[in-house]
N, C-alpha and C positions, 0 to 999 in steps of 0.2 A: 161140451155139448150140454144143453139144457133140455130136460124132459119135463112135460107138464102132466099133472094128474088132476082129476076132479071134474067139475062142471062149471063152465064159464058163467052160468047164471047164478051160481051159489058161492063157489070158492075154488080157487086154483092153487095148487102146490107147484112151485117151480123148483126143480132139482138140478143143481149144477154138478155134472160128473166130469172127471178127468179121463174117463175111458168109456168105451161102449159096455153097456150092461147086458148080460144074458137075460133071456126071458124069465128065468126063475127068480132073479133078483128084482126085476120089474114087478113080478107078482108079489114079492115081499113088500115092496114099496106101496103097492096098491093096498095091500092089507093094512100096512102101517097107517095109511091115510084114511082108514075107515072104509075100506073096499071101494075107494074112488078109482075110476078107470084111468088108464093111460090115455091122454089125448094124443092121437097119432098124427100130430102136425108139429112143425117147428116153430109155430107162433100161434098165439091165441088173441083174436080180435075182441075188442070190447073196452069199456071204460072201467078201470080198476083203481083201487087204492092199495098201496103196499109199501114196504120199506125201501128207502133209497139205496142205490147201488153201493154207496159209500158206507152204509151202516149195517153191518151184520148184526142181526137181532140175537138176544140171548136165546130165544126160542129156536133159532136156526142152529146155534151151537149145540144145544141139547138134542135136537132132532138128528144132527149129523152123528153125534156120539151114540145115539140109539141105533142108527143104521150100522155103525161099526160093531156094536154088541150083537147085532143080528147076523153078522158075517157078510155084510154088503160092503165092498171096498170101492174106493174111487169117488165117493160122494164128498164134495167140497162145501156145498152150501144148500140149504133148503129154506125157502121163504113162502109165506102164504099171501095171496092176493085176493081181495074181495071186491065184488062189483060195486061201483059208486052208489047205485040205487039202494044198496042194503046198509050202507053206513051213513047215519044221519048226522053225526057230529065227529068227523075224523080229527085226530090230533096231528096237525101239520108239522109239529116238531118231530114226529116219528114216522109219518107216512107222506107219500107224494102221489100225484095222480099219474096214471099211465093210460094211454090210448091203445097200446099194443104190448103184449108180452112176447118177446122174441129172444133170439140167441144172443143179443147184446144187452140183455137185462142187467147183468151184473158187471159190465165193463165200466171201469173207472179210469177216465183219461185226464185226470187232473195232475199237473206237474207241481210238486211241492216247491214252495219258495225256499231260497237259500237261507241258511241260518245267519242272523245278523248279530254283530256285537252290540252290546248296550253299554256305552261308556258313561252315560249320565242317567242313573236309575230314576232320580226324581223327575227329570224332564221327560223321560220315556213313560213314566207313570201318568203324567198329565197328557202327553200326546196321544197315548193309546187308551186313555180312560180306564185304567186298571183299578182305580180306587184303593190303592195301597195306603195303609196308614203311615204316619211319619215313622213309627217304630219299625214297621216292615221295611221301609226304604232304608233306614239306618242299618237294620240287620243285613239286608242284601248288599249294601255298600261295604260293610265289614267282611262279609263272606267273600266278595270280589277281592278285597285287599288281602285276605288270608290265603286266597288261591293264587295271588299275584297275577291275576288276569281279569279282563272284563267278563261279565256274565253275558249270556246270549238271550235272544228273544224266546228261545224254547225253554229256557230255565226259569 
C-alpha cells in the first residue's frame, strides 16, 4: 500500500508500506515530513516530476532508515514528487513525468534479459560500442582463458 502526505500543489511524499500503519505511526510520518497532512485518498491527481519506479533514490534509502530509527516498521520506500509547474529545469536522467500518483507508482514490470556468453570480446566491444581499449580487451581475453570459460555480458 502507498500512503501520500503533503499538498499536491507544493510537494507530495509517497510512502510504500508492506503493512497497515496505525494512526500513531501516520502521525510520526506527518511530523517527519514537516507536519504535512496525510492525503486520505489512494491516488493523487496532477502533473508531477519524481523518480522512476526502477530507481530508488539515496534520499529514499536515508528516509526509510530514519523511519526505522523512529520505531516505524513496514516502510519499504519513500519518494518525493513535485508539481511540474514548480520545476523549471528537471533532470530527466533522474526524474520522469507523472500524470497520476497511485498504488502502482513503484511497480516495476520489466523482465531482465538472460545472461549471454561473450566468446569474442573484441567483436562484442565493437558491436555494443563499449569503447574498451586494446589493453582492456587483451586483459579480458586473458581473464576468460584463466577462468577456462567465456565471460558474460554482465561481466
